[in-house]
N, C-alpha and C positions, 0 to 999 in steps of 0.2 A: 426597439428595433435599432435606433441610431448608435446604440451602445456598441453594437457589432461592428460598426464601420472602423474604428480606430483597430481593434483587434485584427480585422480582417486586412485593412489597408497596411498594417505592419508587415503583411506577409505579401504585399503586391496585389492584392484582390480588391477590386473596386466594389463599391455598393451595388452597382448594376450586375457585375459578374456574381457576386454573392446571392443576390436576389434571383438571379436566373438559375442558378445551382439548386436553390430550394424550390423553385417552381419545377424544374425538371425531376428532382427528386421525388415531390409530391405526386407529380403526374405518372412517373414510373411505378410508384407504389399503388397507383388507382385511388389516391386519396381525394376527397372533396375538395372544389376549387379554392376554399378558404384555408386548406391546411398548409399552403405555402408560407403563409403568414406566421402561423403558428409554428411551423418548422424553423422559420428565420429567428423567431423570438426565442425558441428553445435553444437553437444552437448558440445564439448570442450570449446567453447567461449559462452555458454548460460548465460545469466544474470540472476541473482538472483531475486526472485519475489520483485518488488517494493512495500512497505508498507507505508501508509499515516495513522498515529494514531491520531485521534481527540479525545480529551477529554472535555467533555461538563460539566454539573453539576455532579461532581463526587468527591471522597475523595482521589484519587491516590492509592486506594486500588488495583485495577487491574494492575497498574504499579508496584507496590510493589510485587504482585504475580508474574510478569513476571520476574522482577529482580532476584527474589528467586527461579525460576524454576530449576528443575534438569533433566528433560527428555523432551526436550532436555535442556542442559544448555543454559544460556543467550548467553554465548561465542559463542556456536556453532550455535545458532539460528541467531544471527546477523551476524557472519563471514562466515557462510557455506550455511544457508538455505534461508534466506530472505535479502532483503536490507531495513532496517528502514530507510526511506528517510525523514520521519517528525515524531517527538514526542516531544512536547514542554519540557518534564521533562528530557528526555534523551539525548538532543542534545545539542551541544555547543552553537550555535546562539540563540539569544533572540531578543524579540522586533520586529522592522521592519525587520531585517535580517532573523529572523525565519518565519515571514509571507511570505516573498519574497521566501524563499526557499520551503515553502509548496505550494505556487501558482505556481512555476516553476515545481515542481514535478507533481501537478495535471494537469497542461497543457501538460506537455512532455509526461505523461504517460496516458493521457485521455483515460478511458475505458480498460486500461491494468495494472491496480494496485489494490491491495487489501486495501480496506478502512476498518479500524477498529475503532469503535466509542465506548468509555466507557462512564459511567455516565447515565444521563437521555437520552441523545440525543435530547433534547427539539428542536421543530420545531417551535416554535412561540415565539418571543420576549424574548429569552435568550441571555443576553449580555455578551460578554467575551471581554471587552474592547472596542474599537471601532468598532468591527466586531462582529455581532450576529451570534448565532449558525444557525439561519435561512439563513444568507448570505452564510455560509460555505456549508451548504446542498444545496443551490440553485446553487452555484459554481460548486460543484461536479457534480449535475444533469445535469446542462448545457453542461458541458464539456463532459459527458458521452453519452448525447443525445441532441444534438442541437435542440432548438426550445421547450424545455420544460417549459422555463419561459415564462410568460404572456408578450406580447408586452411592456405593460406599466412598466414592472419591477416587483419585488418583493416587496409587499405592508407589508409584515409580518403578515397580517391578524389580526391585533390587534385591537380589539373592547373593548370598556369598558362594564364590566358586567353590567346587567340591574339595574337601580336604582341609577347608580354612575355618570351618565352624568352631574349632576347639581354641583358635587363636584370640587373643585379647585385642 
């Protein structure tokens, strides 16, 4: 429980105030007397919200806005509020290592992470190197709710526009 004190005291919350908050919350929820201690311990080791940021057909303007934000600052956002686990522009990893990191986060926190998508978020035949935007959407959807993909897989729904079938 003492681990919570530096975290809370950095925000101007004393140990006493933190424990009072936990006791009040436990009593409002009609929890048993020992629940305040359990609540305090749980809050002190709570993980920040995992965030996966996918950029599709975009100009990096959203990322530029994020890095220049002031309320909250980018430092406070990344070090105190969220855990930006994948962002192709802001992370150190690149190429296959970045894709592996993204896939690991999506699998580990399936259904429990915030997915941010900027750009057009194309859902059909938008290629980002060897992986399509459709593949990324399908992966996230399948992990969130298994069985959402057709049994034969994702065909990307690409059809030639009328009158173009005869062109090479």
